[in-house]
Structure formats: structure tokens, C-alpha cells
C-alpha positions in Angstrom: 47.6 28.4 119.5 46.6 30.7 122.2 49.2 29.2 124.4 51.9 30.0 121.8 50.9 33.6 121.5 51.0 34.1 125.2 54.5 32.6 125.5 55.7 34.9 122.6 54.2 37.9 124.4 56.0 37.1 127.6 59.2 36.6 125.7 58.8 40.0 124.0 58.3 41.7 127.3 61.3 40.0 128.7 63.5 41.2 125.9 62.2 44.7 126.1 62.7 44.8 129.9 66.2 43.4 129.6 67.1 46.1 127.0 65.8 48.9 129.3 67.7 47.5 132.3 71.0 47.3 130.3 70.5 50.8 128.9 69.8 52.3 132.4 72.8 50.4 133.9 75.2 51.6 131.2 73.9 55.2 131.4 74.2 55.3 135.2 77.8 54.0 135.2 79.2 56.1 132.3 76.8 59.0 131.7 78.0 62.3 130.3 76.2 65.3 128.9 76.3 63.8 125.4 74.9 60.3 126.6 71.3 61.2 126.9 68.5 58.5 127.2 66.5 57.8 124.1 63.3 59.8 124.0 61.2 56.6 123.4 61.5 52.8 123.7 62.2 51.3 120.2 59.4 49.3 118.7 60.4 45.6 118.5 58.8 43.7 115.8 61.1 40.6 115.9 62.6 38.7 118.8 66.1 39.8 118.0 68.8 41.3 120.3 68.5 45.0 121.0 70.9 47.3 119.2 74.1 48.3 121.0 73.8 51.9 122.3 76.3 54.4 120.7 78.7 55.6 123.4 81.4 58.3 123.2 85.1 57.2 123.6 86.6 57.6 127.0 89.0 60.5 127.8 91.9 58.1 127.1 90.6 57.4 123.6 89.5 53.8 124.2 87.0 52.1 121.9 83.3 52.1 123.0 82.6 49.3 125.5 80.7 46.3 124.3 77.4 45.4 125.9 77.8 43.8 129.2 81.4 45.1 129.7 82.3 47.2 132.7 82.4 50.9 131.9 85.4 52.8 133.3 84.7 55.8 135.5 86.0 59.2 134.4 89.5 60.0 135.7 90.5 63.0 137.6 92.0 64.5 134.5 88.8 64.4 132.6 87.5 67.8 131.6 84.1 68.6 133.0 81.6 70.0 130.6 79.4 73.1 131.3 75.9 72.5 132.5 73.4 72.5 129.7 69.6 72.3 129.4 69.8 68.8 128.0 71.8 67.5 131.1 69.1 68.6 133.4 71.5 70.8 135.4 70.6 74.5 136.0 72.7 77.5 134.9 74.3 79.6 137.7 72.7 83.0 137.1 75.2 85.9 136.5 75.8 88.4 139.3 74.2 91.6 138.3 76.1 94.9 138.8 74.9 98.5 138.9 76.0 101.9 140.3 74.5 104.9 142.0 74.4 108.1 139.9 77.1 109.8 141.8 79.7 107.1 141.5 82.7 108.3 139.4 82.1 107.5 135.7 85.6 106.0 135.4 84.8 103.3 137.9 81.4 102.7 136.3 83.0 102.1 132.9 85.4 99.6 134.4 82.6 97.7 136.1 80.6 97.7 132.8 83.7 96.3 131.0 84.0 93.6 133.6 80.4 92.6 133.0 81.0 92.5 129.2 84.1 90.3 129.5 83.3 88.0 132.3 80.1 85.9 131.9 79.9 85.6 135.7 78.6 89.2 135.8 76.0 91.2 134.0 75.4 95.0 134.0 71.9 96.3 134.6 70.8 99.9 134.6 67.4 100.2 136.2 66.6 97.0 138.0 68.0 96.1 141.4 71.4 94.5 141.3 73.2 91.9 143.3 76.2 94.3 143.7 75.8 98.0 143.8 78.6 100.6 143.5 77.8 103.4 145.9 79.2 106.3 148.0 77.2 105.0 151.0 78.7 102.6 153.5 79.8 99.2 152.3 82.8 97.1 151.3 85.6 99.5 150.2 86.5 99.6 146.5 88.3 102.8 145.8 89.3 106.3 147.0 88.5 109.0 144.4 90.1 112.5 144.7 88.1 115.4 143.4 89.6 118.9 142.9 88.4 122.5 142.6 89.7 124.2 139.5 89.1 127.3 137.5 90.0 128.5 134.0 93.8 129.0 133.6 93.3 132.8 133.3 92.5 133.0 137.0 94.5 135.1 139.4 93.2 133.4 142.6 95.4 130.5 143.7 93.5 129.1 146.7 90.0 128.5 148.0 88.5 127.3 151.2 86.1 124.4 151.6 83.6 126.8 153.2 83.6 129.0 150.1 83.2 125.9 147.8 80.3 124.7 149.9 78.6 128.1 149.8 79.0 128.3 146.0 77.7 124.7 145.7 74.6 125.5 147.7 73.9 129.0 146.4 74.7 128.4 142.8 76.3 130.6 140.2 79.2 129.8 137.9 79.9 126.3 139.2 80.4 123.3 136.9 80.8 119.7 138.0 81.2 116.2 136.5 78.9 114.7 139.1 77.6 115.1 142.6 80.2 115.0 145.3 78.7 113.5 148.4 80.7 115.6 150.9 79.2 118.8 149.5 75.6 117.9 150.1 72.6 118.8 147.9 73.7 121.1 145.0 71.9 124.2 143.8 69.7 123.5 140.8 71.6 126.1 138.8 74.9 124.1 138.8 75.9 122.7 135.5 76.6 119.0 135.4 78.3 117.1 132.6 80.5 114.0 132.2 82.6 115.8 129.5 85.4 117.8 131.1 86.2 119.5 127.7 82.6 120.8 127.6 82.7 121.9 131.2 86.0 123.8 130.6 84.6 125.6 127.6 81.5 126.6 129.6 83.6 127.8 132.5 85.9 129.8 130.3 83.0 131.5 128.5 81.3 132.3 131.8 84.4 133.7 133.4 85.3 135.9 130.4 81.7 137.2 130.1 81.5 138.1 133.8 85.0 139.4 134.3 85.2 142.6 136.4 83.5 143.5 139.7 80.2 143.1 141.3 77.7 146.0 141.7 79.3 146.5 145.2 82.7 146.9 143.6 84.0 143.5 144.9 86.0 141.3 142.5 83.9 138.5 141.0 84.9 135.0 142.0 86.2 132.7 139.2 84.1 130.1 137.6 84.6 126.9 139.6 84.9 123.4 138.3 84.7 120.3 140.5 86.1 117.2 138.8 88.2 114.1 139.5 91.9 114.9 139.9 93.0 112.7 137.0 90.6 114.5 134.6 92.3 117.9 135.0 93.6 119.4 131.7 96.2 122.2 131.1 93.7 125.0 130.4 92.4 124.6 133.9 94.1 125.9 137.1 93.9 123.7 140.2 93.0 125.8 143.2 94.6 124.8 146.5 91.8 123.7 148.9 92.6 125.0 152.4 96.3 125.0 151.4 96.3 121.4 150.1 97.2 120.5 146.5 97.1 117.0 144.9 99.7 118.2 142.4 102.6 117.4 144.8 103.9 114.0 145.9 103.5 115.0 149.5 99.7 115.2 149.2 97.8 113.0 151.6 94.4 111.9 150.2 93.3 110.7 153.6 93.2 114.2 155.0 91.8 115.9 151.9 88.2 117.0 152.3 87.2 116.0 148.7 88.5 112.5 148.8 85.4 110.3 148.2 85.2 106.6 149.3 83.5 104.4 146.8 82.1 101.2 148.2 80.1 98.2 147.1 77.0 96.7 148.8 74.9 93.7 148.1 74.6 90.0 148.9 77.7 88.9 150.7 78.9 86.1 148.4 78.2 88.2 145.3 80.2 91.2 146.8 83.1 88.8 147.6 83.2 87.4 144.1 83.0 90.9 142.6 85.9 92.2 144.7 88.0 89.2 143.8 87.3 89.8 140.1 87.9 93.6 140.2 91.0 94.6 138.3 90.2 98.3 138.0 91.8 101.2 139.8 91.6 101.6 143.6 92.4 105.4 143.4 92.7 108.2 140.8 95.7 109.7 142.7 98.9 107.8 142.8 102.2 109.4 143.6 104.0 106.8 141.6 102.4 108.2 138.4 103.3 111.8 139.1 106.1 113.8 137.5 106.9 117.5 138.0 109.0 119.3 135.4 110.2 122.9 136.2 110.9 125.1 133.2 112.7 128.4 133.6 113.7 131.3 131.4 117.1 133.0 130.6 120.1 132.1 132.8 123.2 134.3 132.1 125.7 134.2 134.9 127.7 137.1 133.7 128.2 140.9 134.0 126.3 142.4 137.0 124.7 139.2 138.0 128.2 137.5 138.3 129.5 140.5 140.2 126.8 140.1 142.8 127.6 136.4 143.0 131.3 137.3 143.7 130.5 139.7 146.5 127.3 138.1 148.0 128.0 134.4 147.4 127.8 132.0 144.5 124.5 130.6 145.7 122.8 133.9 146.4 120.7 134.1 143.2 119.1 130.7 143.9 117.9 131.2 147.5 114.3 132.1 146.8 113.7 130.1 143.6 115.7 127.1 144.8 112.9 125.2 146.4 110.8 125.3 143.2 113.6 123.8 141.1 114.9 121.5 143.8 111.5 119.9 144.4 110.9 119.2 140.8 111.6 115.7 139.5 113.2 117.3 136.4 114.6 120.8 136.7 115.5 122.8 133.6 117.6 125.9 132.9 118.4 127.6 129.6 122.0 128.6 130.2 123.0 131.1 127.5 126.6 131.6 128.7 129.4 129.0 128.6 131.7 128.3 131.5 135.5 128.7 131.0 138.5 128.6 133.3 139.9 131.8 131.8 136.8 133.9 132.3 137.9 137.2 134.0 136.5 138.7 137.1 133.1 140.2 136.1 132.6 143.8 135.1 129.1 144.8 136.3 128.8 147.3 133.4 130.6 145.3 130.8 129.6 144.7 127.2 127.7 141.8 125.5 130.5 139.3 125.0 129.8 136.9 127.9 131.4 134.1 129.8 130.9 132.4 133.2 133.6 131.4 135.7 133.8 127.7 136.5 133.0 128.5 140.2 129.5 129.6 139.2 128.7 126.0 138.1 128.0 125.3 141.8 124.8 127.3 141.5 123.4 124.8 139.0 124.3 121.9 141.1 122.7 123.6 144.2 119.5 124.1 142.2 119.4 120.4 141.3 119.4 121.0 137.6 118.7 117.9 135.5 118.6 119.3 131.9 120.4 122.3 130.4 119.1 124.0 127.2 121.8 125.2 124.8 119.8 127.2 122.3 121.2 130.6 123.6 122.5 133.4 121.4 125.7 133.8 123.5 126.7 130.2 123.7 129.9 130.7 121.7 130.7 134.3 122.8 134.0 133.1 124.5 134.8 130.7 121.7 133.9 127.1 120.9 136.4 125.7 123.4 134.3 127.2 126.2 131.2 125.4 125.1 133.1 122.1 124.8 134.4 122.7 128.3 130.9 123.4 129.5 129.6 120.2 127.9 132.2 118.3 129.9 131.0 120.0 133.1 127.4 119.1 132.4 128.3 115.5 131.6 130.4 115.1 134.8 127.4 116.4 136.8 125.0 114.0 135.2 123.0 116.8 133.5 121.4 116.1 130.1 121.6 118.8 127.4 119.5 119.6 124.3 119.2 122.3 121.7 123.0 122.4 121.2 126.0 120.2 121.3 129.5 119.5 120.2 128.5 119.5 116.5 125.4 119.7 114.3 124.5 116.1 114.8 124.9 116.2 118.6 122.9 119.5 118.7 119.9 117.7 117.2 119.7 115.1 119.9 116.8 115.3 122.3 117.1 115.0 126.0 115.0 112.0 127.0 113.6 111.1 130.5 111.4 108.4 131.9 110.0 109.0 135.3 107.1 107.3 137.1 105.9 105.9 133.8 105.9 109.3 132.1 108.2 109.6 129.0 109.3 113.1 128.4 111.4 114.6 125.6 113.1 118.0 125.4 113.9 119.5 122.0 114.8 123.1 121.0 116.4 125.3 118.4 117.6 128.8 117.7 116.0 130.5 114.7 117.7 133.8 115.3 121.5 133.2 115.4 123.9 134.9 115.3 125.6 132.5 112.8 128.6 132.0 115.1 126.3 130.6 117.8 125.0 127.8 115.5 126.5 124.4 115.5 128.1 123.1 112.3 129.4 119.8 110.9 132.5 119.9 113.2 131.7 123.0 115.3 129.9 123.2 118.7 126.9 125.5 119.1 123.2 125.8 119.3 120.8 124.0 116.9 119.5 126.1 114.0 115.8 125.8 113.4 114.7 123.9 110.3 112.1 121.4 109.1 113.9 118.6 111.0 112.6 119.9 114.3 108.9 119.4 113.4 109.7 116.0 112.0 111.6 115.0 115.1 108.7 116.2 117.4 106.2 114.1 115.3 108.4 111.0 115.6 109.0 111.4 119.4 105.2 111.9 119.9 104.6 108.7 117.9 107.1 106.9 120.1 105.0 107.8 123.1 107.0 110.8 124.4 105.4 114.0 125.8 107.4 116.6 124.0 108.5 119.9 125.5 109.7 122.1 122.6 111.6 125.3 123.3 112.5 128.2 121.0 115.2 130.8 121.4 113.0 133.2 119.5 113.3 136.9 118.6 113.4 139.1 121.6 110.5 141.4 122.4 110.0 143.8 125.3 106.2 143.6 125.7 103.8 141.0 127.1 101.9 140.2 124.0 103.1 137.7 121.4 103.4 138.9 117.9 101.2 137.4 115.2 104.2 135.7 113.6 105.3 134.4 117.0 101.9 132.9 117.5 102.1 131.1 114.1 105.6 129.8 114.7 104.9 128.4 118.2 101.6 126.9 117.0 103.4 125.0 114.3 105.3 123.0 116.9 102.0 122.1 118.6 100.7 120.9 115.2 103.8 118.8 114.9 102.9 117.0 118.1 104.4 119.0 121.0 102.7 118.8 124.3 104.0 122.2 125.4 106.0 125.0 123.7 108.1 127.4 125.7 109.9 130.6 124.7 113.4 130.6 126.2 114.5 133.9 124.6 112.2 136.2 126.5 114.1 138.7 128.6 110.7 140.3 129.1 107.8 138.1 130.4 105.1 137.3 127.8 101.7 135.8 127.7 100.1 132.3 127.1 98.0 130.4 124.6 96.3 127.1 124.3 96.3 125.5 120.8 94.3 122.3 120.4 94.4 122.1 124.2 98.2 122.2 124.3 100.1 124.7 126.5 102.2 127.6 125.1 104.1 130.2 127.1 105.7 132.7 124.7 108.3 134.0 127.1 109.2 133.2 130.7 111.5 136.2 131.3 114.9 136.3 132.9 115.7 133.8 135.7 119.3 135.0 136.5 120.3 138.2 134.6 121.0 141.8 135.3 118.3 143.7 133.3 116.8 146.0 136.0 115.7 148.8 133.7 112.1 147.6 133.1 109.5 145.9 135.3 108.9 143.3 132.5 112.5 142.3 132.5 112.5 141.8 136.3 109.4 139.7 136.3 110.1 136.0 135.9 108.2 132.8 135.6 109.0 129.2 136.5 106.4 126.9 134.9 106.0 123.6 136.6 104.4 121.0 134.3 102.6 118.3 136.2 102.4 115.0 134.2 100.3 112.2 135.4 99.8 108.7 134.0 101.2 109.6 130.6 99.7 113.1 130.0 100.1 116.7 130.9 97.6 117.4 133.7 98.3 120.9 134.9 100.8 123.8 134.8 101.7 125.7 138.0 103.2 129.2 137.7 105.8 130.5 140.1 106.3 134.3 139.8 109.4 136.1 140.9 110.8 139.6 140.8 114.6 140.1 140.3 116.3 142.3 142.9 119.8 143.6 143.0 120.7 142.7 139.4 120.9 139.0 140.2 118.3 137.5 142.5 114.7 136.6 141.9 112.5 136.7 145.0 108.9 135.4 145.2 106.4 138.1 144.4 104.0 139.5 146.9 100.3 138.9 146.5 99.8 142.3 144.9 102.8 141.9 142.6 101.6 138.5 141.5 98.1 139.7 140.8 99.6 142.6 138.7 101.8 140.4 136.5 99.1 137.7 136.1 96.5 140.3 135.1 99.0 141.8 132.6 99.9 138.6 130.9 96.4 137.3 130.9 95.2 140.5 129.2 98.0 140.3 126.7 96.8 136.8 126.0 93.4 138.2 125.0 91.8 136.6 128.1 
């Protein structure tokens, strides 16, 4: 009896050992994350065969192998499963990312988004990181251009790096988005904020409160803002820094003193992986995203202006202002007088029924005009055939038109441009008349103003266009806009216009910002013969600088008409006088 028990015990051990051997062998040959060993050996109460282990189907969908059959190895097309705690394999820890306080916030946000969307990375705020964005030496990530700006109501156009550094160290009315490494340690009085709208409001308030002169009788410097180039907004004026301006395509960031290099430092493999995954910007200044649009005031090549062109040369009026229009990507004129082959030799003291000789069209081609506004009061002075003839000339020269056309439907069509990714639309109308100047169902002319203009602006803005709206408004011979003029121009901003410009103004007028959008109530005469008042001789060409789908800044060229025809660039004193006058008329 004892002998039989001993034999049964040996047999039980043999069966149990055989089961463990088979389970180990099968697991070693065909193991996956789902094929884990049992947590304990089953208790065997009877000398029966062990149960068949439950195995997953192979990648090809075969049935589970039977005990003792060879288990196929995974093929190359099998999908590897991620490591898990149950498999005994360790997770690869995420690469941690962080940034120094003076790294541009735009880059910080991109790095944080990368960490949110890519499980290989994790953002940390306070603890040491595997990869650190920094302005110190390291592996290059991006070049970030900073600019010096002031409130738009600033006469000063340029500043030196030395003056900026002095203001930075001594304090005063200086506002900045963050510390710029090249300027050194800032004065504690400098105001810092990541919100450019807030900084602009503070700078404007400071400048308006402190306007005037110092106790020693010296003009007070403007409030300064230091911010990334791409965060400029229209109510700020970029100051050229030692003559350099990032608002032109010829700008070279490599030679600009406020170009900051952003680098990354950390463990070599982590830095390499981060740079390979980085899909953010490598600069905030890219010439391929920049569009310059030059807008001008009244053009009327007639009467004394035309007479001077006849005796001095057709191109004479455009010699000084030419470079401003020629260098623009899109150059605009509001030509109020139609061309016609039968226009007589000009009378310098003639009346107010106007025409332009065909030979004068050369001036527009010389200036590189791309778009012609047809909202003028005198567009049909010489009859509708003259306007139809002019439309043919514009079309042959490749010039777009808006604000007028061959009939009422054509007159409502916008002029659409797409340049360097910026979609720009021009629309305009004439609320004044006279009636014979307006287009009709089958009559060429300018576009009358009605509710369709605001609806069109809204639709164009919804379609992604930056809308420049122009008005051939009532004529005033003073700098200040009237209350009704302010209301009417603001309505177009409310409709969705990016900028509103007064094309009617024979006399230069002031500015406004409504909801951050730019308004110039009247640019004055560009080419016309009104020499009796200083205000009718003063002229503006406004260059809108668009970048990456928004209006970034507006540059003002100021000219003074000489000899009844020809604007020249103002002297420094003349420019200061006209800017001071229009800023005061704008309640600034």
C-alpha cells in the first residue's frame, strides 16, 4: 500500500513537470504581450492530461496550434505591440521641454502644442528639462526679429540703437513684450506684457498725457514699444532703427541689431529628436509673406497740371513720388478724369469740365499702377464714350478697376488681388454724384453708394479678403473730419473693412482707428493744380503693409505739390508741420 502511494506521487510529479515544460516551451516560441504565464500552477487532483493553453490566432488568422505542434514565428508584417507593464518591458520616458523666460512666446506656444500632441514629448514649467529653448548658445532653432515702434500719432520716423539702449537702461515710457537679450538688463520701470493690445493702449495713454516739451524746452521723446515684428498692429508706427526697416522686402535680418537667435540646449539625442519633430516657424520675418499696397489721393491730369505736362514732359509729375508707387506690390490711383482721343490741348485756367489726352496715360504706366479707382465726380465729364475708351486702356495695360465700370453691374465688381498669400479686395463708391457721373443699367460711370456696399464688404471679409474700402465723399477744406464723415466711414469698418480711405479729399485730412482698423479721411491731391491753399498742396501716399494675412502697419509718405502739377517729398520741417496738424485734427 505504501508502495502504491509512492508510485502515484511520482506519477503526479511527472505529469505536473511535463505540463510546466510544455507551457514554457510554447510560451518561449510564440509569446506575445497577450500570452502571459499563469500566475500559479493549477492544482491537479486527478491523473488526467493538463488543459490546452489558450493561444491567440496568428497574424494570418490560423487556428490556435494544438499541443505539441510547432508554433510559427511572427512574420515581418506582424504589427508590434507597444510595451506594457504586463510584458515586463519598460516605457521610454517622454523628452521634457521647457523655455527660458525671454524666449518669444510664439515659439513657446508652438513647443507646448508639440508636447500636447506628440507623446514623445512633455512640457514642464519649473523642473529641469531635457530640451531647453534659450537665447544662449546652442543648436539653432529660429531667428526672431524685434522692432521699435511708437503710437501712430508720432512725428519721429527713426531712432538709433544707442537711443533705444539708453531708454532701455534709464527707463521712462518704454513698453516691451519680453526681454530682448541684445539690450541687456532693463530698467525696473519698464512695463512688460505679453499682450500687444494692452501695451499699445498704455503707450498711447502715456504719450498723450506727456505730449509737449521737457522743462528744458526740448521735445519729449515718444513712448517706445519693443515687440516682435509680426505682432505689430496698425495703430503703431514702426521706427526705422539706424535706417533699417523690416517693412520692406529688401530688409536683411542678419544685419539688423534686434534680430535674436533662439536656440535649444540639452542632451544631444533629445535635442536631435526635438529638432526633427519641430514643425513650427524658423523666423517671424519672411519676405514671401509681405505685401505692400500704396494708396493715393486725387489724380486729375487736366487743366494746369496737364499744361505743365505738355511743356515739362509727360512724366514730370511722377518723378518724386514715383519710387513710392513703383516699389509697391500693388499701386493705386484714383483717376477722376477719363482719357479721350479728342481731348484738346489743355487750358491752364480752364473750367471744370475735364478730360485727359491719351498721351498722358504714359504717366500711369511709368508709375507702375496696378489698380485704378473710378469713383470720381468728373468721370463722365467728356461723355460716357470717354470712360469706355479709358476702360479699354486700363484693360490693355493690365490694370484692374473698381468703384466704376461700363454699367451698374460692372461698377459693383471689386478688384481682387492675391499676393504672397495675402488676399486683398478693393471696393469703393460715390455718395455725392453728380447724377451724370453715376453708372446705370446700360450706362458707364461710378458706383453710387447704397446698402449693397456694406453687404459686399461683409461677404468679402467672410471669404478671407482684407478689404480696402474707398469713398468719394463730400469735399471739405480742413483737416478735421466732420461728425457725419466719422459715422459714415466707421460704418464700413463695422461691415468688415480692414481700412477705409477718403479719395475725395482735395485737402488733406486726419485719421482714426475704429476697432483697431485704419481710417484716413482724406489723402489730398496727388496730381492736381490747386495751389491756392497749403492744405490742397499737401498730399499723402499711404502704404499698407500686409503680412501673413493681416494689416501690420501703415507708412505715410508726405509730399508738397509744386508748379501746379508735381508733388515733391516734404522737408523734415514741412513733414513735422503737416503730421502735427493732422494728428491734432484727429484729437491726438
